[in-house]
C-alpha positions, 0 to 999 in steps of 0.5 A: 500499499503507498502512502496515498492509499494510507492517507486515503484510508486513514480512518480504517487504518487508525486502529493498526497505527494505535496497535503499532505505536500505542503511546499515540493518543486518539488526539494524536492519530486525529491530528496526523490524519494520514500525513506521513510527516506528522506521524513521524513527528509524533512517533519521535515526540512519543518514544524519544527517538530520532527521526531516522528511527521513526521513518524506519519504523513507518517504512516497515509498518507501511510494508505490512499494510495490505495493498 
């Protein structure tokens, strides 16, 4: 699934995001609204990791999503 599809299906994918990154609140997930850079920022902030690590986690998560 490419990022355009993820953004378009964000409402359906919210649960998967919450499962992967449990520290993200519903408010965070609503604010992210499918924007990859927003997701990376919230992961960095919530988990205290680097931007590179957040991007790596997002890429791995993205690959797991069904196309």
